[in-house]
C-alpha positions as CSV (number, residue, x, y, z in Angstrom):
1,M,4.2,-9.1,5.4
2,V,6.6,-6.5,6.8
3,A,7.3,-6.6,10.5
4,L,5.9,-3.7,12.6
5,K,9.3,-2.7,13.7
6,D,10.4,-2.3,10.0
7,T,7.3,-0.3,9.2
8,F,7.9,2.0,12.2
9,K,11.5,2.5,11.1
10,N,10.6,3.4,7.6
11,I,7.9,5.8,8.7
12,K,10.0,7.4,11.4
13,D,12.9,7.9,8.9
14,S,10.6,9.4,6.3
15,R,8.8,11.7,8.8
16,K,12.0,12.6,10.7
17,V,10.5,11.5,14.0
18,T,12.7,10.0,16.8
19,N,11.9,7.1,19.1
20,Q,12.0,9.7,21.9
21,E,9.3,11.7,20.3
22,M,7.1,8.6,19.8
23,A,7.7,7.6,23.4
24,D,6.8,11.0,24.6
25,A,3.5,10.9,22.6
26,L,2.7,7.7,24.5
27,G,3.8,9.0,27.8
28,I,6.4,6.2,28.2
29,S,10.2,6.0,28.3
30,K,12.3,5.6,25.2
31,Q,13.5,2.2,26.4
32,N,9.9,1.0,27.0
33,F,9.0,2.2,23.5
34,S,12.0,0.3,22.0
35,N,10.8,-2.8,24.0
36,K,7.3,-2.4,22.6
37,I,8.7,-2.3,19.0
38,Q,10.8,-5.4,19.5
39,R,8.0,-7.4,21.2
40,N,5.2,-5.9,19.0
41,T,3.1,-5.2,22.1
42,F,1.3,-2.0,21.2
43,S,-2.3,-1.5,22.3
44,P,-4.8,-0.2,19.8
45,D,-4.9,3.2,21.7
46,E,-1.1,3.4,21.4
47,L,-1.2,2.8,17.7
48,V,-3.8,5.5,17.3
49,K,-1.6,8.0,19.3
50,I,1.4,7.1,17.1
51,A,-0.7,7.6,13.9
52,E,-1.8,11.0,15.2
53,L,1.8,12.1,15.9
54,L,2.8,11.0,12.4
55,D,-0.3,12.7,10.8
56,M,-1.5,9.3,9.6
57,E,-4.5,7.1,10.0
58,I,-4.9,3.4,10.7
59,A,-6.9,1.4,8.2
60,F,-8.1,-2.1,7.5
61,I,-7.7,-2.8,3.8
62,D,-9.4,-5.7,2.1
63,K,-6.6,-8.0,0.8
64,K,-8.8,-9.4,-1.9
65,A,-10.0,-6.1,-3.4
66,T,-8.4,-4.6,-6.4
67,V,-7.1,-1.1,-6.4
68,N,-10.3,0.1,-8.2
69,D,-12.9,-1.5,-5.8
70,G,-11.0,-1.8,-2.5
71,E,-12.6,-0.3,0.6
72,K,-10.7,1.2,3.4
73,F,-12.0,1.0,6.9
74,V,-10.5,3.6,9.2
75,I,-10.2,3.2,12.9
76,M,-11.1,6.4,14.6
């Protein structure tokens, strides 16, 4: 499993979004955002806000499902 901080880094790099922009979306400082990444202390609401900024959605995916029959459960 990839660490959340690595996932954020990959997504931020591909979407050309800075830590400052993500912090602004959450209404927190850049330093506080960096601390949250290091400690993995995001609330569900914060993750939803980040997903919205990145034009993405958060999903639960059945690990046991195959590509053909997997179901995706989206948190709205």
